[in-house]
C-alpha positions in Angstrom: 154.7 222.7 91.4 156.9 220.7 93.6 156.6 216.9 93.4 156.4 216.7 97.2 152.7 217.1 96.9 153.0 213.4 96.1 150.4 211.9 98.4 150.2 214.7 100.9 146.5 213.8 100.6 145.1 210.7 98.9 141.6 211.2 97.7 139.6 208.2 98.7 136.1 207.0 97.9 134.3 203.7 98.4 131.7 202.5 95.9 128.5 201.3 97.7 126.7 201.1 94.3 127.3 201.8 90.7 127.5 205.5 91.3 127.3 205.9 95.0 130.5 207.2 96.7 131.4 207.6 100.4 134.2 209.8 101.6 136.5 208.3 104.2 138.1 210.3 106.9 141.8 209.3 106.9 144.9 210.8 108.3 147.2 212.2 105.5 150.3 210.4 106.7 151.7 207.9 104.2 152.4 205.2 106.8 149.0 205.6 108.4 147.3 205.2 105.1 149.6 202.3 104.2 149.0 200.4 107.4 145.3 201.1 108.0 143.9 201.4 104.5 146.1 199.4 102.2 145.9 196.3 104.3 142.8 194.6 102.8 141.1 194.3 99.4 138.4 196.8 100.3 141.1 199.4 101.2 143.0 198.9 98.0 139.8 199.3 95.9 138.9 202.4 97.9 142.3 203.9 97.1 141.9 202.9 93.4 138.4 204.4 93.3 140.0 207.6 94.7 142.3 207.7 91.7 139.3 207.6 89.3 137.7 210.4 91.3 140.9 212.4 91.1 140.8 212.1 87.3 137.4 213.8 87.2 138.9 217.0 88.7 138.3 220.0 86.6 142.0 220.6 86.2 142.3 217.1 84.7 139.9 214.9 82.6 136.8 216.5 84.3 137.4 219.7 82.4 140.7 220.9 80.9 141.8 217.6 79.3 138.4 216.9 77.6 135.9 219.7 77.4 137.9 222.9 77.7 141.7 223.5 77.4 142.6 220.9 74.9 139.6 221.8 72.7 140.4 225.5 72.8 144.0 224.7 71.8 142.5 222.8 68.8 140.4 225.9 67.8 137.2 223.9 68.3 135.3 226.8 69.8 134.6 230.4 68.8 136.5 232.1 71.6 136.3 235.9 71.1 138.4 238.6 72.6 136.1 239.1 75.6 136.3 235.4 76.7 138.4 234.4 79.6 140.1 231.8 77.4 141.0 234.1 74.6 144.7 234.2 75.5 144.8 230.4 75.5 143.0 230.4 72.1 145.6 232.8 70.9 148.5 230.7 72.2 149.8 233.4 74.5 151.6 230.9 76.7 153.6 233.5 78.6 150.5 235.1 80.1 150.0 234.5 83.8 146.5 233.0 83.5 147.6 230.6 80.8 150.6 229.5 82.7 148.4 229.0 85.7 146.1 226.8 83.7 149.0 224.6 82.5 150.5 224.4 86.0 147.2 223.3 87.5 146.8 220.5 85.0 150.4 219.4 85.4 150.2 219.4 89.2 146.8 217.6 89.3 147.8 214.8 86.9 151.2 214.2 88.5 149.6 214.1 91.9 147.3 211.4 90.6 150.3 209.5 89.3 151.8 209.7 92.8 148.6 208.3 94.3 148.8 205.4 91.9 152.4 204.8 92.7 151.5 204.7 96.4 149.1 201.8 95.7 151.6 200.0 93.6 154.4 200.4 96.2 152.7 197.9 98.5 150.3 195.9 96.4 152.8 193.1 95.6 153.7 192.4 99.2 150.0 192.3 100.1 148.6 190.3 97.2 147.4 187.7 99.7 144.7 190.1 100.9 142.9 189.8 97.6 140.3 187.2 96.7 140.6 185.2 93.5 142.2 187.1 90.6 141.4 190.5 92.1 145.1 191.3 92.8 146.0 191.0 89.2 143.1 193.0 88.0 143.7 195.8 90.5 147.4 196.0 89.7 146.6 195.9 86.0 144.2 198.9 86.3 146.7 200.9 88.3 149.5 200.3 85.8 147.3 201.2 82.9 146.1 204.4 84.5 149.7 205.4 85.2 150.4 204.9 81.5 147.4 206.8 80.4 148.1 209.9 82.5 151.8 210.0 81.6 151.0 209.6 77.9 148.5 212.5 78.0 151.0 214.7 79.8 153.5 213.8 77.1 151.0 214.6 74.3 150.6 218.1 75.9 154.1 219.0 77.1 156.3 216.6 75.1 157.9 217.2 71.7 156.2 217.0 68.4 157.1 213.3 68.0 157.0 213.3 64.2 159.5 216.1 64.2 161.8 215.2 67.1 161.2 211.9 68.8 164.4 212.0 70.8 164.0 215.4 72.3 164.0 215.7 76.1 160.4 215.5 77.3 159.0 214.7 80.8 159.7 212.7 83.9 158.1 209.2 84.1 157.4 208.3 87.7 157.4 204.5 88.4 157.8 204.7 92.2 156.3 206.7 95.1 159.0 209.3 95.8 159.7 212.8 96.9 162.6 213.1 94.6 162.5 214.5 91.1 162.9 212.0 88.2 165.0 212.9 85.2 163.5 214.3 82.0 163.5 211.4 79.5 163.9 211.6 75.7 160.6 211.2 73.9 161.2 207.8 72.5 162.4 206.5 76.0 159.3 208.0 77.6 157.0 206.2 75.1 158.8 202.9 75.8 157.9 203.3 79.5 154.3 204.0 78.6 154.2 200.8 76.6 156.0 198.8 79.2 153.3 199.7 81.8 150.6 198.8 79.2 152.2 195.5 78.4 152.2 194.5 82.0 148.6 195.7 82.5 147.5 193.7 79.5 149.0 190.6 80.9 147.5 191.1 84.4 144.0 191.8 82.9 144.1 188.9 80.5 140.9 187.4 82.1 139.2 190.7 83.0 135.4 190.3 83.5 134.9 192.6 80.6 135.7 189.7 78.4 132.4 188.2 79.5 130.5 191.4 78.8 130.6 193.0 82.3 129.8 196.6 81.1 127.3 199.4 81.9 124.6 197.5 80.1 124.9 194.4 82.3 123.8 193.7 85.9 126.3 193.7 88.7 128.7 190.8 88.5 129.0 188.2 91.3 132.6 189.5 91.6 131.3 192.8 93.1 130.9 196.3 92.0 134.5 197.0 91.1 134.4 194.1 88.7 131.1 195.1 87.1 130.5 198.0 84.7 134.0 197.5 83.4 134.0 200.3 80.8 133.9 202.7 83.7 137.4 201.4 84.6 140.6 200.7 82.7 139.8 197.2 81.5 141.5 194.8 79.1 140.0 196.2 75.9 140.8 199.8 77.0 144.4 198.8 77.6 144.7 197.4 74.1 142.9 200.5 72.7 145.4 202.7 74.5 148.3 200.7 73.1 146.9 201.3 69.6 146.7 205.0 70.3 150.2 205.2 71.7 151.7 203.1 68.8 150.0 205.3 66.2 151.4 208.4 68.0 154.9 207.1 67.6 154.2 206.1 63.9 154.3 202.3 64.5 151.4 201.6 62.3 151.9 197.9 62.2 151.4 197.6 66.0 148.7 200.2 66.0 146.7 198.2 63.4 147.3 195.0 65.4 145.9 196.3 68.6 143.0 198.3 67.1 142.0 195.2 65.0 142.0 193.1 68.1 139.7 195.5 69.9 137.3 195.7 67.0 137.2 191.9 66.5 137.1 190.9 70.1 135.1 193.8 71.5 132.4 194.5 69.0 129.9 192.3 70.8 130.8 193.9 74.2 130.8 197.5 73.0 128.2 197.7 70.2 127.7 200.9 68.3 124.8 203.0 69.5 121.5 202.9 67.7 119.4 205.9 66.8 116.6 204.8 69.1 119.0 204.9 72.1 120.0 208.5 71.2 116.7 210.1 70.3 113.7 207.9 71.3 113.4 209.6 74.7 114.0 213.3 74.2 114.2 213.9 78.0 116.9 211.3 78.4 119.0 211.1 75.3 122.2 209.0 75.4 124.3 211.7 73.7 127.7 210.2 74.8 126.8 206.8 73.1 127.7 205.0 76.3 127.6 201.4 75.1 130.5 201.9 72.7 132.8 203.5 75.2 135.8 201.3 75.9 136.7 203.5 78.9 134.8 206.3 80.5 134.8 208.3 83.7 131.7 209.1 85.8 131.6 212.6 87.1 128.8 213.6 89.4 129.8 217.3 88.9 129.4 217.1 85.1 126.1 219.1 85.2 127.9 221.9 87.0 130.7 222.0 84.5 128.2 222.0 81.6 126.5 225.0 83.1 129.8 226.8 83.4 131.0 226.0 79.9 128.2 225.3 77.5 124.8 226.4 79.0 122.8 228.5 76.5 122.0 230.8 79.4 125.6 232.0 79.4 126.5 235.3 77.8 127.9 235.2 74.2 131.4 236.1 75.5 131.3 233.3 78.1 129.8 230.3 76.3 131.9 227.7 74.5 130.3 226.8 71.2 131.6 226.3 67.7 131.3 228.9 64.9 128.1 228.1 63.1 129.6 228.0 59.6 132.2 225.6 61.0 129.5 223.2 62.2 127.6 223.5 58.9 130.8 222.7 57.0 132.0 219.9 59.2 128.7 218.1 59.4 127.8 218.9 55.8 124.4 220.3 57.0 123.4 216.7 57.7 121.3 216.6 60.9 120.7 212.9 60.3 124.2 212.5 61.6 123.7 211.3 65.2 126.5 213.4 66.4 125.1 216.6 65.0 121.4 216.0 65.6 121.8 215.1 69.2 124.6 217.3 70.5 124.2 220.6 68.5 120.8 222.2 69.0 119.3 225.6 68.9 118.0 226.0 72.5 114.4 227.0 73.3 113.1 230.0 75.3 114.9 232.3 72.9 118.2 231.8 74.8 120.3 231.7 71.7 119.5 231.8 68.0 122.5 229.5 67.1 123.4 225.9 67.8 124.8 225.2 71.3 126.7 222.2 72.5 124.4 219.7 74.5 126.5 216.6 74.6 127.1 217.0 78.4 123.7 218.5 79.3 121.9 217.0 82.2 119.0 214.6 81.7 115.9 214.0 83.7 116.7 210.5 84.8 119.7 211.0 87.0 119.8 207.3 87.7 120.4 206.4 84.1 123.7 204.5 83.8 124.9 206.7 81.0 124.4 209.9 83.0 127.4 212.0 83.9 129.9 210.1 81.8 133.0 211.6 80.3 134.2 209.6 77.3 137.9 208.6 77.4 138.3 206.0 74.7 135.7 205.0 72.0 135.3 202.0 69.7 135.1 204.4 66.8 138.7 205.6 67.4 139.8 202.0 66.9 138.1 202.0 63.5 139.8 205.3 62.6 143.2 203.9 63.7 142.7 200.7 61.8 141.6 202.8 58.7 144.7 204.9 58.9 147.1 202.1 59.5 146.0 199.4 57.2 148.1 199.1 54.0 145.0 198.1 52.0 143.1 201.3 50.8 139.9 199.5 50.4 140.0 198.1 53.9 140.8 201.6 55.2 137.6 202.9 53.5 135.6 200.1 55.0 136.8 200.8 58.5 135.8 204.4 58.1 132.4 203.5 56.6 131.9 201.2 59.6 131.7 204.3 61.8 129.7 206.3 59.3 127.0 203.7 58.9 126.6 203.7 62.7 126.3 207.5 62.7 123.4 207.7 60.2 125.4 209.0 57.2 126.3 207.5 53.8 129.4 205.6 52.9 132.5 207.3 51.6 133.1 206.3 47.9 136.0 204.1 47.1 137.7 206.9 45.1 137.3 209.6 47.8 140.2 211.5 49.3 140.7 209.2 52.2 142.8 211.5 54.4 140.3 214.4 54.0 137.4 212.2 54.8 139.1 210.7 57.9 139.8 214.2 59.2 136.2 215.2 58.7 135.0 212.3 60.8 137.6 212.9 63.5 136.3 216.4 63.9 132.6 215.2 64.0 133.3 212.4 66.4 135.3 213.9 69.3 133.7 217.3 70.1 134.2 218.0 73.8 136.5 215.0 74.3 139.9 216.6 73.9 141.3 214.5 71.1 141.7 216.9 68.1 144.6 218.9 69.5 146.5 215.6 69.8 145.5 214.6 66.3 146.9 217.8 64.9 150.1 217.6 67.0 150.6 213.9 66.0 150.5 214.9 62.4 152.4 218.1 62.9 149.6 219.9 61.0 150.8 223.2 59.6 147.6 225.1 60.1 144.2 224.7 61.7 140.8 226.2 60.8 140.4 229.2 63.0 137.9 228.9 65.8 136.1 232.1 64.7 134.9 230.3 61.5 137.2 232.2 59.1 140.8 231.9 58.1 143.4 229.5 59.4 145.9 229.5 62.3 149.5 228.8 61.5 150.9 226.2 63.8 154.5 225.4 64.9 156.5 223.7 67.5 156.1 226.6 70.0 152.3 226.3 69.8 152.1 222.5 69.9 154.6 222.0 72.8 153.2 223.5 76.0 155.8 225.0 78.2 156.8 223.2 81.4 155.1 225.0 84.3 157.3 227.7 85.9 156.9 226.2 89.4 158.2 222.9 88.2 161.2 224.5 86.6 162.0 226.7 89.6 161.9 223.9 92.1 164.1 221.7 89.9 166.7 224.4 89.5 
């Protein structure tokens, strides 16, 4: 996919409320957009909102990067031979439909990077159009989003970092351009990710999230964009992403530092969910545990995607669900676990006689603030990172138990096999969120439990490193 798609069309939306969007009719010429849209604060925020909307595309975080492709690669679902994703689940990367899937995700995410870079290309020279500290906050968000998307592309298409951190990886675009950037070595690429995050952290140092401006609070006097901050890349989300990136490159000291700062500073802002929030209203369960999401996307099309991926009305060879014995094993048959009891249910009306995945099912109250959310970064991940990175085994167990106590299950004993218990909770925590493939790749895991519920799948570099899309290679050459 040629990079000249960069900003051929910038998707733009304006928020007129917490979840109300308005399409703007704009001409797709860069200078027209620059001169007529990016000339006041409202225009900049409209463009930035468009980036968030871009990210909910099915080719990106609204599907392939969370619920579908990455989960299939991690053998999370029982994908049989008749399923349209069977070749992906079998790592048949040379097949046309699989290559198309990879190419669509690559193109969608790099296009979003281009849209971010268009905003960044003029924001400094027009900082005077912003009120108060809004310029710093807007630029901080844009830089953090650029880092997030690049990092996830790296986690898909880049090398197995543990095995070869200096291998050529991907291009990192820091400017709005129609030219191809060079492929960077993996360690250099990661430095660019962290450089963007360092700058974002500084710019967001007094983010309204620090005063508790999240989904659970009323609109801030600063305006909608500066309210409900866990629906945007906020200060705590930036630190959390730094923890994730540092762990990926095996810098456990830095990863522990950032994760601990999020846990300590953000625990009051992002409290763990209570059982009453999840199950007290069976018609409107908060299955995504919204209050503890450090960063989340809102996708009005999530119900449609749910019906296409997980709906019990789908045929057996179309539905995405886990092998039942895998669920029983992973959750240890404990339906008291919030994650199991709320998201994995046997549907009524005799649609299926096995547990189906309901995390993203629609609820009756469409106005609920937690409706249509797609989790991107959780507080629990910070506990897992801190648990893995602390040099004190007892502290590691305590971080892990912090999550378990807030999921309705008993503590892990002090003499337990820590690595095995941590892996169990990773599996239970992130169904449908796209994180397990990256966990396995980060650790260069030699084999994965098969999605069918029996046997294991041998893994290697060829399976962990997705091939660069053919269109990209052709145009470069």
